mmCIF file as gemmi writes it, N, C-alpha and C atoms, coordinates in Angstrom:
data_model
loop_
_atom_site.group_PDB
_atom_site.id
_atom_site.type_symbol
_atom_site.label_atom_id
_atom_site.label_alt_id
_atom_site.label_comp_id
_atom_site.label_asym_id
_atom_site.label_entity_id
_atom_site.label_seq_id
_atom_site.pdbx_PDB_ins_code
_atom_site.Cartn_x
_atom_site.Cartn_y
_atom_site.Cartn_z
_atom_site.occupancy
_atom_site.B_iso_or_equiv
_atom_site.pdbx_formal_charge
_atom_site.auth_seq_id
_atom_site.auth_asym_id
_atom_site.pdbx_PDB_model_num
ATOM 1 N N . UNK Axp A 1 ? 80.352 -3.001 255.585 1 0 ? 1 A 1
ATOM 2 C CA . UNK Axp A 1 ? 79.119 -1.998 255.306 1 0 ? 1 A 1
ATOM 3 C C . UNK Axp A 1 ? 79.964 -0.457 254.937 1 0 ? 1 A 1
ATOM 4 N N . UNK Axp A 2 ? 79.446 -0.572 253.857 1 0 ? 2 A 1
ATOM 5 C CA . UNK Axp A 2 ? 80.449 0.767 252.995 1 0 ? 2 A 1
ATOM 6 C C . UNK Axp A 2 ? 79.806 2.325 253.878 1 0 ? 2 A 1
ATOM 7 N N . UNK Axp A 3 ? 81.552 2.702 253.601 1 0 ? 3 A 1
ATOM 8 C CA . UNK Axp A 3 ? 81.277 3.652 254.64 1 0 ? 3 A 1
ATOM 9 C C . UNK Axp A 3 ? 81.163 5.238 253.71 1 0 ? 3 A 1
ATOM 10 N N . UNK Axp A 4 ? 81.313 6.74 254.034 1 0 ? 4 A 1
ATOM 11 C CA . UNK Axp A 4 ? 81.418 7.486 253.182 1 0 ? 4 A 1
ATOM 12 C C . UNK Axp A 4 ? 79.718 8.217 253.607 1 0 ? 4 A 1
ATOM 13 N N . UNK Axp A 5 ? 79.657 9.806 252.861 1 0 ? 5 A 1
ATOM 14 C CA . UNK Axp A 5 ? 78.751 10.533 253.044 1 0 ? 5 A 1
ATOM 15 C C . UNK Axp A 5 ? 78.059 10.404 251.648 1 0 ? 5 A 1
ATOM 16 N N . UNK Axp A 6 ? 76.857 10.603 251.974 1 0 ? 6 A 1
ATOM 17 C CA . UNK Axp A 6 ? 76.205 11.167 250.446 1 0 ? 6 A 1
ATOM 18 C C . UNK Axp A 6 ? 75.588 11.91 249.947 1 0 ? 6 A 1
ATOM 19 N N . UNK Axp A 7 ? 76.116 12.157 249.194 1 0 ? 7 A 1
ATOM 20 C CA . UNK Axp A 7 ? 75.349 13.492 248.296 1 0 ? 7 A 1
ATOM 21 C C . UNK Axp A 7 ? 73.993 13.558 247.433 1 0 ? 7 A 1
ATOM 22 N N . UNK Axp A 8 ? 73.24 14.29 247.472 1 0 ? 8 A 1
ATOM 23 C CA . UNK Axp A 8 ? 71.843 14.479 246.611 1 0 ? 8 A 1
ATOM 24 C C . UNK Axp A 8 ? 72.445 15.453 245.756 1 0 ? 8 A 1
ATOM 25 N N . UNK Axp A 9 ? 72.099 15.765 244.719 1 0 ? 9 A 1
ATOM 26 C CA . UNK Axp A 9 ? 72.879 16.95 243.813 1 0 ? 9 A 1
ATOM 27 C C . UNK Axp A 9 ? 72.089 17.112 242.414 1 0 ? 9 A 1
ATOM 28 N N . UNK Axp A 10 ? 71.861 18.097 241.69 1 0 ? 10 A 1
ATOM 29 C CA . UNK Axp A 10 ? 71.229 18.189 240.597 1 0 ? 10 A 1
ATOM 30 C C . UNK Axp A 10 ? 72.781 18.354 239.54 1 0 ? 10 A 1
ATOM 31 N N . UNK Axp A 11 ? 72.307 17.996 238.281 1 0 ? 11 A 1
ATOM 32 C CA . UNK Axp A 11 ? 73.273 17.98 237.486 1 0 ? 11 A 1
ATOM 33 C C . UNK Axp A 11 ? 72.477 17.555 236.064 1 0 ? 11 A 1
ATOM 34 N N . UNK Axp A 12 ? 72.699 18.062 234.874 1 0 ? 12 A 1
ATOM 35 C CA . UNK Axp A 12 ? 72.386 17.565 233.729 1 0 ? 12 A 1
ATOM 36 C C . UNK Axp A 12 ? 70.979 17.229 233.344 1 0 ? 12 A 1
ATOM 37 N N . UNK Axp A 13 ? 69.921 18.191 234.257 1 0 ? 13 A 1
ATOM 38 C CA . UNK Axp A 13 ? 68.604 17.991 234.134 1 0 ? 13 A 1
ATOM 39 C C . UNK Axp A 13 ? 68.019 16.844 235.221 1 0 ? 13 A 1
ATOM 40 N N . UNK Axp A 14 ? 69.018 15.779 235.613 1 0 ? 14 A 1
ATOM 41 C CA . UNK Axp A 14 ? 68.459 14.901 236.3 1 0 ? 14 A 1
ATOM 42 C C . UNK Axp A 14 ? 69.038 15.153 238.266 1 0 ? 14 A 1
ATOM 43 N N . UNK Axp A 15 ? 68.389 14.468 238.798 1 0 ? 15 A 1
ATOM 44 C CA . UNK Axp A 15 ? 68.68 14.589 240.262 1 0 ? 15 A 1
ATOM 45 C C . UNK Axp A 15 ? 69.891 13.16 241.121 1 0 ? 15 A 1
ATOM 46 N N . UNK Axp A 16 ? 70.698 13.295 241.206 1 0 ? 16 A 1
ATOM 47 C CA . UNK Axp A 16 ? 71.51 12.272 241.278 1 0 ? 16 A 1
ATOM 48 C C . UNK Axp A 16 ? 71.963 11.996 242.865 1 0 ? 16 A 1
ATOM 49 N N . UNK Axp A 17 ? 72.055 10.96 243.084 1 0 ? 17 A 1
ATOM 50 C CA . UNK Axp A 17 ? 73.177 10.553 244.015 1 0 ? 17 A 1
ATOM 51 C C . UNK Axp A 17 ? 74.408 9.849 244.144 1 0 ? 17 A 1
ATOM 52 N N . UNK Axp A 18 ? 75.28 10.644 244.611 1 0 ? 18 A 1
ATOM 53 C CA . UNK Axp A 18 ? 76.628 10.087 245.053 1 0 ? 18 A 1
ATOM 54 C C . UNK Axp A 18 ? 77.377 9.855 246.094 1 0 ? 18 A 1
ATOM 55 N N . UNK Axp A 19 ? 77.864 8.682 246.612 1 0 ? 19 A 1
ATOM 56 C CA . UNK Axp A 19 ? 78.312 8.13 247.618 1 0 ? 19 A 1
ATOM 57 C C . UNK Axp A 19 ? 79.939 9.087 247.739 1 0 ? 19 A 1
ATOM 58 N N . UNK Axp A 20 ? 80.735 9.329 249.211 1 0 ? 20 A 1
ATOM 59 C CA . UNK Axp A 20 ? 81.899 9.893 249.187 1 0 ? 20 A 1
ATOM 60 C C . UNK Axp A 20 ? 82.797 9.436 248.414 1 0 ? 20 A 1
ATOM 61 N N . UNK Axp A 21 ? 83.67 10.002 247.65 1 0 ? 21 A 1
ATOM 62 C CA . UNK Axp A 21 ? 84.255 9.135 247.313 1 0 ? 21 A 1
ATOM 63 C C . UNK Axp A 21 ? 84.165 8.268 245.728 1 0 ? 21 A 1
ATOM 64 N N . UNK Axp A 22 ? 82.985 8.201 245.031 1 0 ? 22 A 1
ATOM 65 C CA . UNK Axp A 22 ? 82.889 7.86 244.092 1 0 ? 22 A 1
ATOM 66 C C . UNK Axp A 22 ? 82.736 9.005 242.79 1 0 ? 22 A 1
ATOM 67 N N . UNK Axp A 23 ? 83.276 8.958 241.735 1 0 ? 23 A 1
ATOM 68 C CA . UNK Axp A 23 ? 83.294 9.888 240.891 1 0 ? 23 A 1
ATOM 69 C C . UNK Axp A 23 ? 82.129 9.83 239.883 1 0 ? 23 A 1
ATOM 70 N N . UNK Axp A 24 ? 81.325 8.963 240.034 1 0 ? 24 A 1
ATOM 71 C CA . UNK Axp A 24 ? 80.175 8.687 239.498 1 0 ? 24 A 1
ATOM 72 C C . UNK Axp A 24 ? 78.721 8.705 239.7 1 0 ? 24 A 1
ATOM 73 N N . UNK Axp A 25 ? 77.589 8.853 239.724 1 0 ? 25 A 1
ATOM 74 C CA . UNK Axp A 25 ? 76.432 8.703 240.156 1 0 ? 25 A 1
ATOM 75 C C . UNK Axp A 25 ? 75.902 7.48 240.996 1 0 ? 25 A 1
ATOM 76 N N . UNK Axp A 26 ? 75.306 7.367 242.113 1 0 ? 26 A 1
ATOM 77 C CA . UNK Axp A 26 ? 75.237 5.704 241.703 1 0 ? 26 A 1
ATOM 78 C C . UNK Axp A 26 ? 74.014 5.566 241.785 1 0 ? 26 A 1
ATOM 79 N N . UNK Axp A 27 ? 72.724 6.708 241.097 1 0 ? 27 A 1
ATOM 80 C CA . UNK Axp A 27 ? 71.445 6.673 241.269 1 0 ? 27 A 1
ATOM 81 C C . UNK Axp A 27 ? 71.043 8.097 240.373 1 0 ? 27 A 1
ATOM 82 N N . UNK Axp A 28 ? 70.258 8.09 239.991 1 0 ? 28 A 1
ATOM 83 C CA . UNK Axp A 28 ? 70.026 9.444 238.901 1 0 ? 28 A 1
ATOM 84 C C . UNK Axp A 28 ? 68.138 9.057 239.151 1 0 ? 28 A 1
ATOM 85 N N . UNK Axp A 29 ? 67.935 10.164 239.433 1 0 ? 29 A 1
ATOM 86 C CA . UNK Axp A 29 ? 65.539 10.347 239.659 1 0 ? 29 A 1
ATOM 87 C C . UNK Axp A 29 ? 65.458 11.36 238.416 1 0 ? 29 A 1
ATOM 88 N N . UNK Axp A 30 ? 64.292 11.66 238.407 1 0 ? 30 A 1
ATOM 89 C CA . UNK Axp A 30 ? 63.488 12.539 237.367 1 0 ? 30 A 1
ATOM 90 C C . UNK Axp A 30 ? 63.269 14.147 238.679 1 0 ? 30 A 1
ATOM 91 N N . UNK Axp A 31 ? 63.2 13.612 239.787 1 0 ? 31 A 1
ATOM 92 C CA . UNK Axp A 31 ? 62.881 14.909 240.964 1 0 ? 31 A 1
ATOM 93 C C . UNK Axp A 31 ? 63.507 14.271 242.201 1 0 ? 31 A 1
ATOM 94 N N . UNK Axp A 32 ? 63.482 15.766 242.324 1 0 ? 32 A 1
ATOM 95 C CA . UNK Axp A 32 ? 64.254 15.983 243.603 1 0 ? 32 A 1
ATOM 96 C C . UNK Axp A 32 ? 64.136 14.985 244.932 1 0 ? 32 A 1
ATOM 97 N N . UNK Axp A 33 ? 62.466 14.882 245.297 1 0 ? 33 A 1
ATOM 98 C CA . UNK Axp A 33 ? 61.965 13.754 246.716 1 0 ? 33 A 1
ATOM 99 C C . UNK Axp A 33 ? 62.302 12.58 246.085 1 0 ? 33 A 1
ATOM 100 N N . UNK Axp A 34 ? 62.218 12.393 244.511 1 0 ? 34 A 1
ATOM 101 C CA . UNK Axp A 34 ? 62.499 10.753 244.417 1 0 ? 34 A 1
ATOM 102 C C . UNK Axp A 34 ? 64.298 10.515 245.091 1 0 ? 34 A 1
ATOM 103 N N . UNK Axp A 35 ? 65.246 10.995 244.708 1 0 ? 35 A 1
ATOM 104 C CA . UNK Axp A 35 ? 66.498 11.51 244.584 1 0 ? 35 A 1
ATOM 105 C C . UNK Axp A 35 ? 66.657 11.238 246.435 1 0 ? 35 A 1
ATOM 106 N N . UNK Axp A 36 ? 65.85 12.491 246.985 1 0 ? 36 A 1
ATOM 107 C CA . UNK Axp A 36 ? 66.506 12.673 248.659 1 0 ? 36 A 1
ATOM 108 C C . UNK Axp A 36 ? 65.878 11.692 249.463 1 0 ? 36 A 1
ATOM 109 N N . UNK Axp A 37 ? 64.855 10.629 249.265 1 0 ? 37 A 1
ATOM 110 C CA . UNK Axp A 37 ? 64.669 9.147 249.654 1 0 ? 37 A 1
ATOM 111 C C . UNK Axp A 37 ? 65.66 8.01 249.146 1 0 ? 37 A 1
ATOM 112 N N . UNK Axp A 38 ? 66.017 8.164 248.018 1 0 ? 38 A 1
ATOM 113 C CA . UNK Axp A 38 ? 67.282 6.892 247.789 1 0 ? 38 A 1
ATOM 114 C C . UNK Axp A 38 ? 68.164 7.457 248.421 1 0 ? 38 A 1
ATOM 115 N N . UNK Axp A 39 ? 68.484 9.192 248.442 1 0 ? 39 A 1
ATOM 116 C CA . UNK Axp A 39 ? 69.768 9.173 248.958 1 0 ? 39 A 1
ATOM 117 C C . UNK Axp A 39 ? 69.421 9.16 250.747 1 0 ? 39 A 1
ATOM 118 N N . UNK Axp A 40 ? 68.532 8.801 251.467 1 0 ? 40 A 1
ATOM 119 C CA . UNK Axp A 40 ? 68.364 8.515 252.841 1 0 ? 40 A 1
ATOM 120 C C . UNK Axp A 40 ? 68.716 7.338 253.037 1 0 ? 40 A 1
ATOM 121 N N . UNK Axp A 41 ? 68.032 6.11 252.352 1 0 ? 41 A 1
ATOM 122 C CA . UNK Axp A 41 ? 68.362 5.264 252.16 1 0 ? 41 A 1
ATOM 123 C C . UNK Axp A 41 ? 69.901 5.109 252.165 1 0 ? 41 A 1
ATOM 124 N N . UNK Axp A 42 ? 70.331 5.256 251.166 1 0 ? 42 A 1
ATOM 125 C CA . UNK Axp A 42 ? 71.94 4.784 251.205 1 0 ? 42 A 1
ATOM 126 C C . UNK Axp A 42 ? 72.813 5.368 252.24 1 0 ? 42 A 1
ATOM 127 N N . UNK Axp A 43 ? 72.521 6.557 253.004 1 0 ? 43 A 1
ATOM 128 C CA . UNK Axp A 43 ? 73.218 6.817 254.074 1 0 ? 43 A 1
ATOM 129 C C . UNK Axp A 43 ? 72.572 6.516 255.375 1 0 ? 43 A 1
ATOM 130 N N . UNK Axp A 44 ? 71.17 6.033 255.614 1 0 ? 44 A 1
ATOM 131 C CA . UNK Axp A 44 ? 71.182 5.057 256.688 1 0 ? 44 A 1
ATOM 132 C C . UNK Axp A 44 ? 71.548 3.352 256.858 1 0 ? 44 A 1
ATOM 133 N N . UNK Axp A 45 ? 71.487 3.173 255.657 1 0 ? 45 A 1
ATOM 134 C CA . UNK Axp A 45 ? 72.453 1.869 255.205 1 0 ? 45 A 1
ATOM 135 C C . UNK Axp A 45 ? 73.763 2.397 255.328 1 0 ? 45 A 1
ATOM 136 N N . UNK Axp A 46 ? 74.457 2.945 255.617 1 0 ? 46 A 1
ATOM 137 C CA . UNK Axp A 46 ? 76.221 3.499 255.432 1 0 ? 46 A 1
ATOM 138 C C . UNK Axp A 46 ? 76.212 4.023 256.825 1 0 ? 46 A 1
ATOM 139 N N . UNK Axp A 47 ? 75.38 4.635 257.32 1 0 ? 47 A 1
ATOM 140 C CA . UNK Axp A 47 ? 75.431 4.829 258.784 1 0 ? 47 A 1
ATOM 141 C C . UNK Axp A 47 ? 76.494 6.293 258.569 1 0 ? 47 A 1
ATOM 142 N N . UNK Axp A 48 ? 75.884 7.141 257.463 1 0 ? 48 A 1
ATOM 143 C CA . UNK Axp A 48 ? 76.669 8.395 257.351 1 0 ? 48 A 1
ATOM 144 C C . UNK Axp A 48 ? 75.903 9.83 257.42 1 0 ? 48 A 1
ATOM 145 N N . UNK Axp A 49 ? 76.65 10.537 257.247 1 0 ? 49 A 1
ATOM 146 C CA . UNK Axp A 49 ? 75.828 11.835 256.973 1 0 ? 49 A 1
ATOM 147 C C . UNK Axp A 49 ? 75.084 12.163 254.634 1 0 ? 49 A 1
ATOM 148 N N . UNK Axp A 50 ? 73.891 12.45 255.028 1 0 ? 50 A 1
ATOM 149 C CA . UNK Axp A 50 ? 73.149 12.812 253.656 1 0 ? 50 A 1
ATOM 150 C C . UNK Axp A 50 ? 73.12 14.315 253.469 1 0 ? 50 A 1
ATOM 151 N N . UNK Axp A 51 ? 73.884 14.932 252.221 1 0 ? 51 A 1
ATOM 152 C CA . UNK Axp A 51 ? 73.94 15.868 252.018 1 0 ? 51 A 1
ATOM 153 C C . UNK Axp A 51 ? 73.587 16.424 250.605 1 0 ? 51 A 1
ATOM 154 N N . UNK Axp A 52 ? 72.187 17.371 251.141 1 0 ? 52 A 1
ATOM 155 C CA . UNK Axp A 52 ? 70.878 17.465 249.951 1 0 ? 52 A 1
ATOM 156 C C . UNK Axp A 52 ? 71.113 19.036 249.841 1 0 ? 52 A 1
ATOM 157 N N . UNK Axp A 53 ? 71.365 19 248.467 1 0 ? 53 A 1
ATOM 158 C CA . UNK Axp A 53 ? 72.237 20.355 247.763 1 0 ? 53 A 1
ATOM 159 C C . UNK Axp A 53 ? 71.091 20.835 246.979 1 0 ? 53 A 1
ATOM 160 N N . UNK Axp A 54 ? 70.862 21.972 247.379 1 0 ? 54 A 1
ATOM 161 C CA . UNK Axp A 54 ? 69.656 22.684 245.981 1 0 ? 54 A 1
ATOM 162 C C . UNK Axp A 54 ? 70.218 22.662 244.779 1 0 ? 54 A 1
ATOM 163 N N . UNK Axp A 55 ? 69.102 23.023 244.107 1 0 ? 55 A 1
ATOM 164 C CA . UNK Axp A 55 ? 69.589 23.3 241.664 1 0 ? 55 A 1
ATOM 165 C C . UNK Axp A 55 ? 70.567 24.015 241.586 1 0 ? 55 A 1
ATOM 166 N N . UNK Axp A 56 ? 71.247 24.771 242.49 1 0 ? 56 A 1
ATOM 167 C CA . UNK Axp A 56 ? 71.919 25.808 242.215 1 0 ? 56 A 1
ATOM 168 C C . UNK Axp A 56 ? 73.652 25.486 242.756 1 0 ? 56 A 1
ATOM 169 N N . UNK Axp A 57 ? 73.48 24.047 243.662 1 0 ? 57 A 1
ATOM 170 C CA . UNK Axp A 57 ? 74.614 23.803 244.188 1 0 ? 57 A 1
ATOM 171 C C . UNK Axp A 57 ? 74.617 24.019 245.645 1 0 ? 57 A 1
ATOM 172 N N . UNK Axp A 58 ? 74.491 24.991 245.918 1 0 ? 58 A 1
ATOM 173 C CA . UNK Axp A 58 ? 74.629 25.18 247.223 1 0 ? 58 A 1
ATOM 174 C C . UNK Axp A 58 ? 73.716 23.888 248.345 1 0 ? 58 A 1
ATOM 175 N N . UNK Axp A 59 ? 74.551 23.917 249.254 1 0 ? 59 A 1
ATOM 176 C CA . UNK Axp A 59 ? 73.838 23.235 250.677 1 0 ? 59 A 1
ATOM 177 C C . UNK Axp A 59 ? 72.861 23.596 251.139 1 0 ? 59 A 1
ATOM 178 N N . UNK Axp A 60 ? 71.605 22.68 251.194 1 0 ? 60 A 1
ATOM 179 C CA . UNK Axp A 60 ? 70.391 22.993 251.529 1 0 ? 60 A 1
ATOM 180 C C . UNK Axp A 60 ? 70.25 22.326 252.736 1 0 ? 60 A 1
ATOM 181 N N . UNK Axp A 61 ? 70.392 20.983 253.018 1 0 ? 61 A 1
ATOM 182 C CA . UNK Axp A 61 ? 70.23 20.444 254.311 1 0 ? 61 A 1
ATOM 183 C C . UNK Axp A 61 ? 71.278 19.256 254.62 1 0 ? 61 A 1
ATOM 184 N N . UNK Axp A 62 ? 71.349 18.948 255.7 1 0 ? 62 A 1
ATOM 185 C CA . UNK Axp A 62 ? 72.354 17.574 256.053 1 0 ? 62 A 1
ATOM 186 C C . UNK Axp A 62 ? 71.888 17.444 256.956 1 0 ? 62 A 1
ATOM 187 N N . UNK Axp A 63 ? 71.907 15.757 256.581 1 0 ? 63 A 1
ATOM 188 C CA . UNK Axp A 63 ? 71.374 14.696 258.302 1 0 ? 63 A 1
ATOM 189 C C . UNK Axp A 63 ? 72.522 13.588 258.042 1 0 ? 63 A 1
ATOM 190 N N . UNK Axp A 64 ? 72.7 13.493 259.582 1 0 ? 64 A 1
ATOM 191 C CA . UNK Axp A 64 ? 72.999 12.196 259.768 1 0 ? 64 A 1
ATOM 192 C C . UNK Axp A 64 ? 72.4 11.181 260.767 1 0 ? 64 A 1
ATOM 193 N N . UNK Axp A 65 ? 73.166 9.937 260.301 1 0 ? 65 A 1
ATOM 194 C CA . UNK Axp A 65 ? 72.373 8.423 260.38 1 0 ? 65 A 1
ATOM 195 C C . UNK Axp A 65 ? 73.492 7.727 260.997 1 0 ? 65 A 1
ATOM 196 N N . UNK Axp A 66 ? 72.938 7.141 262.256 1 0 ? 66 A 1
ATOM 197 C CA . UNK Axp A 66 ? 71.946 6.859 262.972 1 0 ? 66 A 1
ATOM 198 C C . UNK Axp A 66 ? 72.608 8.707 263.695 1 0 ? 66 A 1
ATOM 199 N N . UNK Axp A 67 ? 70.844 8.832 264.205 1 0 ? 67 A 1
ATOM 200 C CA . UNK Axp A 67 ? 70.762 10.349 264.697 1 0 ? 67 A 1
ATOM 201 C C . UNK Axp A 67 ? 72.165 10.395 265.727 1 0 ? 67 A 1
ATOM 202 N N . UNK Axp A 68 ? 71.839 9.445 266.41 1 0 ? 68 A 1
ATOM 203 C CA . UNK Axp A 68 ? 73.337 9.398 267.659 1 0 ? 68 A 1
ATOM 204 C C . UNK Axp A 68 ? 74.41 10.058 267.439 1 0 ? 68 A 1
ATOM 205 N N . UNK Axp A 69 ? 74.69 9.455 266.297 1 0 ? 69 A 1
ATOM 206 C CA . UNK Axp A 69 ? 75.862 10.185 265.447 1 0 ? 69 A 1
ATOM 207 C C . UNK Axp A 69 ? 75.945 11.972 265.337 1 0 ? 69 A 1
ATOM 208 N N . UNK Axp A 70 ? 74.586 12.503 265.52 1 0 ? 70 A 1
ATOM 209 C CA . UNK Axp A 70 ? 74.905 13.868 264.915 1 0 ? 70 A 1
ATOM 210 C C . UNK Axp A 70 ? 75.855 14.897 265.812 1 0 ? 70 A 1
ATOM 211 N N . UNK Axp A 71 ? 76.69 15.741 265.466 1 0 ? 71 A 1
ATOM 212 C CA . UNK Axp A 71 ? 77.694 15.948 265.963 1 0 ? 71 A 1
ATOM 213 C C . UNK Axp A 71 ? 76.713 17.382 267.292 1 0 ? 71 A 1
ATOM 214 N N . UNK Axp A 72 ? 75.604 17.434 266.34 1 0 ? 72 A 1
ATOM 215 C CA . UNK Axp A 72 ? 74.824 18.422 267.288 1 0 ? 72 A 1
ATOM 216 C C . UNK Axp A 72 ? 73.915 18.22 268.296 1 0 ? 72 A 1
ATOM 217 N N . UNK Axp A 73 ? 74.415 18.783 269.411 1 0 ? 73 A 1
ATOM 218 C CA . UNK Axp A 73 ? 73.026 18.313 270.382 1 0 ? 73 A 1
ATOM 219 C C . UNK Axp A 73 ? 72.194 18.878 270.826 1 0 ? 73 A 1
ATOM 220 N N . UNK Axp A 74 ? 71.151 19.927 269.58 1 0 ? 74 A 1
ATOM 221 C CA . UNK Axp A 74 ? 70.432 20.365 269.749 1 0 ? 74 A 1
ATOM 222 C C . UNK Axp A 74 ? 68.689 19.662 269.24 1 0 ? 74 A 1
ATOM 223 N N . UNK Axp A 75 ? 67.811 19.127 269.112 1 0 ? 75 A 1
ATOM 224 C CA . UNK Axp A 75 ? 66.602 18.829 268.746 1 0 ? 75 A 1
ATOM 225 C C . UNK Axp A 75 ? 66.61 19.331 267.17 1 0 ? 75 A 1
ATOM 226 N N . UNK Axp A 76 ? 66.523 18.424 266.157 1 0 ? 76 A 1
ATOM 227 C CA . UNK Axp A 76 ? 65.917 18.572 264.79 1 0 ? 76 A 1
ATOM 228 C C . UNK Axp A 76 ? 66.877 18.364 264.042 1 0 ? 76 A 1
């Protein structure tokens, strides 16, 4: 099974997904929602964290898969 967190980010007018350790994006999308959905699938397959960045590059959201791996013990 592949390892490494998955990052969803905006670059050059497109939303992209890049697994940790890769220099280039694994997928490109026209909308953030499409990229998020694909990034989530990639993170679930890898059992990794999905880091979703805002258009300005700041982290907007983080999700850990599977959920029991999440180090935070609060719901949500």
